[in-house]
C-alpha positions as CSV (number, residue, x, y, z in Angstrom):
1,M,-0.1,0.0,0.0
2,T,1.3,3.5,-0.9
3,R,2.0,6.1,1.7
4,I,-0.8,8.4,0.3
5,R,-3.2,5.6,0.3
6,H,-2.4,4.6,3.9
7,C,-2.9,8.2,4.9
8,L,-6.2,8.6,3.2
9,R,-7.5,5.3,4.8
10,I,-6.6,6.6,8.5
11,S,-8.1,10.0,8.3
12,P,-11.0,11.7,6.6
13,A,-9.4,15.2,6.9
14,P,-8.1,16.9,3.8
15,L,-4.7,15.3,2.8
16,V,-1.7,17.3,1.9
17,P,1.3,15.2,0.7
18,V,4.9,16.6,1.1
19,T,6.5,17.0,-2.4
20,W,10.2,17.2,-3.0
21,G,10.2,20.9,-3.8
22,E,8.9,21.7,-0.5
23,M,12.0,20.4,1.4
24,D,15.2,22.0,2.3
25,T,18.8,20.4,2.0
26,F,18.3,18.4,5.1
27,Q,15.0,16.8,3.6
28,H,12.9,18.9,6.3
29,V,9.7,20.6,5.1
30,N,10.7,24.2,4.6
31,N,9.1,26.6,7.3
32,I,7.2,28.6,4.8
33,V,5.5,25.7,3.3
34,Y,3.4,25.1,6.3
35,F,1.9,28.5,5.7
36,R,1.1,27.8,2.2
37,Y,-0.7,24.5,3.5
38,F,-2.8,26.7,5.6
39,E,-3.7,29.0,2.8
40,S,-4.8,26.1,0.6
41,E,-7.0,24.7,3.4
42,R,-8.5,28.0,4.4
43,L,-9.7,28.7,0.7
44,A,-11.0,25.1,0.5
45,Y,-12.9,25.9,3.7
46,F,-14.2,29.1,2.2
47,Y,-15.4,27.2,-0.9
48,K,-17.1,24.6,1.3
49,L,-18.9,27.5,3.3
50,D,-19.7,29.0,-0.2
51,L,-17.9,32.3,1.1
52,I,-16.3,32.8,-2.4
53,Y,-19.7,33.4,-3.9
54,L,-20.6,35.8,-1.2
55,M,-17.5,37.7,-1.5
56,T,-17.8,37.9,-5.1
57,R,-21.5,39.4,-4.8
58,T,-20.9,41.8,-1.9
59,G,-17.3,42.5,-1.8
60,I,-17.2,41.6,1.8
61,G,-15.4,38.6,3.3
62,P,-13.2,37.4,6.0
63,I,-9.6,38.7,6.5
64,L,-6.5,37.2,8.0
65,A,-5.4,39.5,10.6
66,S,-2.7,37.4,12.1
67,T,-1.1,33.9,11.7
68,S,1.5,32.0,13.5
69,C,3.0,28.4,13.7
70,R,4.6,26.5,16.5
71,F,6.8,23.7,15.2
72,K,6.7,20.7,17.5
73,V,8.2,18.1,15.2
74,E,10.2,18.0,12.1
75,S,8.3,16.8,8.9
76,R,10.1,15.0,6.2
77,S,9.7,13.5,2.7
78,G,6.8,11.1,2.7
79,A,4.7,12.8,5.4
80,C,1.1,13.4,5.3
81,H,-0.3,16.5,6.7
82,F,-4.0,16.6,7.9
83,F,-6.1,19.5,8.6
84,S,-9.4,19.7,10.1
């Protein structure tokens, strides 16, 4: 069983596989990549709530006032990240 299939099997949350280009020379996921993951999942959530339509129609929508990330453990190639 591939790593991605395994990840899909164990969690119903959105899956974000780590790609080669997201790693640094030590094979760790580059810190800025996490914020890209957050952005992708935030937009997916907006689509799920139909906020994109509302923002287009009214010009009003949510803003991101602040963001931070506390790194607890390194992430390497082959890892799966889940967001809920």
